[in-house]
KOLDREN-505454 format. One record per residue (C-alpha): x, y, z; residue in three letters. Coordinates in steps of 0.2 Angstrom, whole numbers, plus 5000, padded with zeros to 4 digits. Layout:
BEGIN
+------+------+------+-----+
!   px !   py !   pz ! res !
+------+------+------+-----+
!    X !    Y !    Z ! ALA !
...
+------+------+------+-----+
***
This chain:
BEGIN
+------+------+------+-----+
!   px !   py !   pz ! res !
+------+------+------+-----+
! 5000 ! 5000 ! 5000 ! MET !
! 5014 ! 5012 ! 5004 ! LYS !
! 5022 ! 5009 ! 4987 ! ASN !
! 5006 ! 5012 ! 4979 ! PHE !
! 5004 ! 5029 ! 4987 ! ILE !
! 5022 ! 5033 ! 4984 ! LEU !
! 5019 ! 5029 ! 4965 ! GLY !
! 5004 ! 5040 ! 4964 ! ILE !
! 5014 ! 5054 ! 4972 ! ILE !
! 5028 ! 5052 ! 4960 ! PHE !
! 5016 ! 5052 ! 4945 ! ILE !
! 5008 ! 5068 ! 4952 ! LEU !
! 5025 ! 5076 ! 4954 ! ILE !
! 5030 ! 5071 ! 4936 ! ILE !
! 5014 ! 5078 ! 4929 ! PHE !
! 5017 ! 5095 ! 4939 ! ALA !
! 5035 ! 5096 ! 4932 ! VAL !
! 5029 ! 5092 ! 4915 ! GLY !
! 5015 ! 5105 ! 4915 ! ALA !
! 5028 ! 5118 ! 4922 ! TYR !
! 5041 ! 5114 ! 4909 ! VAL !
! 5028 ! 5114 ! 4895 ! THR !
! 5022 ! 5132 ! 4900 ! GLY !
! 5039 ! 5139 ! 4905 ! LYS !
! 5047 ! 5135 ! 4889 ! PHE !
! 5033 ! 5140 ! 4877 ! GLY !
! 5029 ! 5122 ! 4871 ! LEU !
! 5010 ! 5126 ! 4870 ! ILE !
! 5006 ! 5137 ! 4856 ! ASN !
! 4994 ! 5150 ! 4863 ! LEU !
! 4989 ! 5159 ! 4846 ! ARG !
! 4970 ! 5164 ! 4846 ! ALA !
! 4968 ! 5159 ! 4827 ! ASP !
! 4969 ! 5140 ! 4830 ! GLN !
! 4955 ! 5129 ! 4832 ! THR !
! 4953 ! 5122 ! 4849 ! PRO !
! 4955 ! 5103 ! 4850 ! SER !
! 4939 ! 5092 ! 4854 ! ASP !
! 4946 ! 5088 ! 4871 ! PHE !
! 4949 ! 5107 ! 4875 ! GLU !
! 4932 ! 5112 ! 4868 ! LYS !
! 4923 ! 5098 ! 4879 ! LYS !
! 4933 ! 5101 ! 4894 ! PHE !
! 4933 ! 5120 ! 4894 ! ALA !
! 4914 ! 5122 ! 4890 ! MET !
! 4910 ! 5109 ! 4903 ! GLY !
! 4920 ! 5118 ! 4916 ! ALA !
! 4912 ! 5135 ! 4911 ! MET !
! 4895 ! 5127 ! 4912 ! ASP !
! 4898 ! 5119 ! 4928 ! ALA !
! 4906 ! 5135 ! 4936 ! SER !
! 4891 ! 5145 ! 4930 ! THR !
! 4878 ! 5133 ! 4937 ! GLU !
! 4887 ! 5133 ! 4953 ! ARG !
! 4890 ! 5151 ! 4955 ! HIS !
! 4876 ! 5160 ! 4946 ! ALA !
! 4863 ! 5165 ! 4960 ! PRO !
! 4846 ! 5157 ! 4957 ! GLN !
! 4837 ! 5174 ! 4953 ! MET !
! 4821 ! 5177 ! 4944 ! LYS !
! 4822 ! 5187 ! 4929 ! ASN !
! 4814 ! 5204 ! 4933 ! PRO !
! 4811 ! 5209 ! 4915 ! ILE !
! 4795 ! 5204 ! 4906 ! GLU !
! 4799 ! 5197 ! 4889 ! PRO !
! 4787 ! 5209 ! 4881 ! ASN !
! 4790 ! 5218 ! 4864 ! GLU !
! 4797 ! 5234 ! 4872 ! ALA !
! 4809 ! 5225 ! 4883 ! ASN !
! 4815 ! 5213 ! 4869 ! LEU !
! 4817 ! 5228 ! 4858 ! ARG !
! 4827 ! 5237 ! 4871 ! ASP !
! 4838 ! 5221 ! 4874 ! GLY !
! 4840 ! 5220 ! 4855 ! MET !
! 4847 ! 5238 ! 4854 ! HIS !
! 4859 ! 5235 ! 4869 ! VAL !
! 4864 ! 5218 ! 4861 ! TYR !
! 4867 ! 5227 ! 4844 ! MET !
! 4878 ! 5240 ! 4852 ! MET !
! 4888 ! 5229 ! 4864 ! ARG !
! 4887 ! 5210 ! 4859 ! CYS !
! 4884 ! 5208 ! 4840 ! ALA !
! 4901 ! 5212 ! 4835 ! GLU !
! 4907 ! 5196 ! 4843 ! CYS !
! 4891 ! 5185 ! 4844 ! HIS !
! 4883 ! 5190 ! 4827 ! GLY !
! 4866 ! 5198 ! 4823 ! ASP !
! 4850 ! 5195 ! 4813 ! GLY !
! 4858 ! 5202 ! 4797 ! LYS !
! 4876 ! 5195 ! 4800 ! ASN !
! 4873 ! 5179 ! 4809 ! PRO !
! 4892 ! 5175 ! 4810 ! GLU !
! 4904 ! 5187 ! 4817 ! SER !
! 4922 ! 5186 ! 4810 ! PRO !
! 4928 ! 5194 ! 4826 ! MET !
! 4919 ! 5182 ! 4837 ! GLY !
! 4925 ! 5167 ! 4827 ! LEU !
! 4943 ! 5174 ! 4828 ! GLY !
! 4942 ! 5174 ! 4847 ! ALA !
! 4950 ! 5159 ! 4856 ! TYR !
! 4939 ! 5150 ! 4860 ! PRO !
! 4927 ! 5156 ! 4847 ! PRO !
! 4913 ! 5166 ! 4854 ! ALA !
! 4896 ! 5158 ! 4853 ! PRO !
! 4886 ! 5163 ! 4837 ! GLN !
! 4869 ! 5165 ! 4845 ! PHE !
! 4859 ! 5167 ! 4829 ! VAL !
! 4865 ! 5151 ! 4822 ! LYS !
! 4865 ! 5142 ! 4839 ! GLU !
! 4853 ! 5150 ! 4851 ! PRO !
! 4859 ! 5151 ! 4869 ! ALA !
! 4853 ! 5136 ! 4879 ! ASP !
! 4857 ! 5142 ! 4897 ! MET !
! 4843 ! 5149 ! 4909 ! PRO !
! 4842 ! 5168 ! 4909 ! GLU !
! 4849 ! 5169 ! 4926 ! HIS !
! 4865 ! 5161 ! 4920 ! GLU !
! 4866 ! 5172 ! 4904 ! ASN !
! 4864 ! 5187 ! 4916 ! TYR !
! 4878 ! 5180 ! 4927 ! TYR !
! 4890 ! 5178 ! 4912 ! ILE !
! 4886 ! 5195 ! 4905 ! ILE !
! 4888 ! 5203 ! 4922 ! GLN !
! 4905 ! 5194 ! 4926 ! HIS !
! 4912 ! 5189 ! 4910 ! GLY !
! 4921 ! 5172 ! 4907 ! VAL !
! 4940 ! 5170 ! 4911 ! ARG !
! 4952 ! 5165 ! 4898 ! TRP !
! 4940 ! 5170 ! 4884 ! THR !
! 4936 ! 5186 ! 4875 ! ALA !
! 4920 ! 5188 ! 4885 ! MET !
! 4922 ! 5204 ! 4897 ! PRO !
! 4913 ! 5208 ! 4912 ! SER !
! 4899 ! 5221 ! 4908 ! TRP !
! 4894 ! 5226 ! 4926 ! GLN !
! 4904 ! 5242 ! 4926 ! LYS !
! 4897 ! 5247 ! 4908 ! VAL !
! 4879 ! 5242 ! 4908 ! LEU !
! 4866 ! 5244 ! 4921 ! SER !
! 4858 ! 5228 ! 4929 ! ASP !
! 4842 ! 5232 ! 4920 ! GLN !
! 4851 ! 5233 ! 4903 ! ASP !
! 4860 ! 5216 ! 4907 ! ILE !
! 4844 ! 5208 ! 4911 ! TRP !
! 4836 ! 5215 ! 4895 ! LYS !
! 4851 ! 5207 ! 4885 ! VAL !
! 4849 ! 5191 ! 4894 ! ALA !
! 4830 ! 5191 ! 4891 ! THR !
! 4833 ! 5195 ! 4872 ! PHE !
! 4846 ! 5181 ! 4871 ! ILE !
! 4834 ! 5169 ! 4879 ! GLY !
! 4821 ! 5174 ! 4866 ! HIS !
! 4831 ! 5177 ! 4851 ! MET !
! 4823 ! 5162 ! 4842 ! ASP !
! 4805 ! 5167 ! 4846 ! LYS !
! 4804 ! 5186 ! 4844 ! LEU !
! 4787 ! 5195 ! 4842 ! PRO !
! 4785 ! 5199 ! 4823 ! PRO !
! 4789 ! 5218 ! 4824 ! ALA !
! 4805 ! 5215 ! 4834 ! VAL !
! 4810 ! 5200 ! 4822 ! GLN !
! 4808 ! 5212 ! 4807 ! GLN !
! 4820 ! 5225 ! 4815 ! ASP !
! 4831 ! 5211 ! 4820 ! TRP !
! 4832 ! 5203 ! 4803 ! SER !
! 4834 ! 5220 ! 4795 ! GLY !
! 4848 ! 5224 ! 4806 ! GLY !
! 4839 ! 5238 ! 4815 ! ALA !
! 4851 ! 5253 ! 4818 ! PRO !
! 4855 ! 5256 ! 4836 ! PRO !
! 4845 ! 5270 ! 4845 ! PRO !
! 4853 ! 5287 ! 4847 ! ALA !
! 4867 ! 5288 ! 4860 ! ALA !
! 4856 ! 5297 ! 4872 ! SER !
! 4844 ! 5282 ! 4872 ! GLU !
! 4857 ! 5269 ! 4873 ! GLU !
! 4862 ! 5270 ! 4891 ! LYS !
! 4855 ! 5281 ! 4904 ! HIS !
! 4868 ! 5286 ! 4916 ! GLU !
! 4866 ! 5273 ! 4930 ! HIS !
! 4875 ! 5277 ! 4946 ! HIS !
! 4878 ! 5262 ! 4958 ! HIS !
+------+------+------+-----+
***
């Protein structure tokens, strides 16, 4: 039993030394324009999903998914999110696809997380990706509106869908974000 435990400790030490040497000497190519391996995609996405499920507070979305709120969420999304995640007129974003890992393209693959988890991700961002934390840029209400819009992107009311598909221009800068002080 003692030899077995020593063997496990030895293997762990070898693994740690190998990981250190690999990183220290640049043996891992960290370019953003590579395609992540299937293992990396599965592991990283699984870790992000598990982390979000564990840490996102179970909160009820205070935003009603009505036409006005979905339209507001769409406008914020167009100004802050579409450049990486695509929009109704340009479903694939070259910038988002050029990130590592590539940003989800929500028009082609709708978000499948509950809205409180989307809110959490928008609010806090995702480490080791291009997804920033928006909590110091957007109000909580705007973050909830974007989360609501993302959660309903594939089932928008006809008038909002028409604006979305036509690439509705963002509202005037004064309408975009009212100054919210925390």
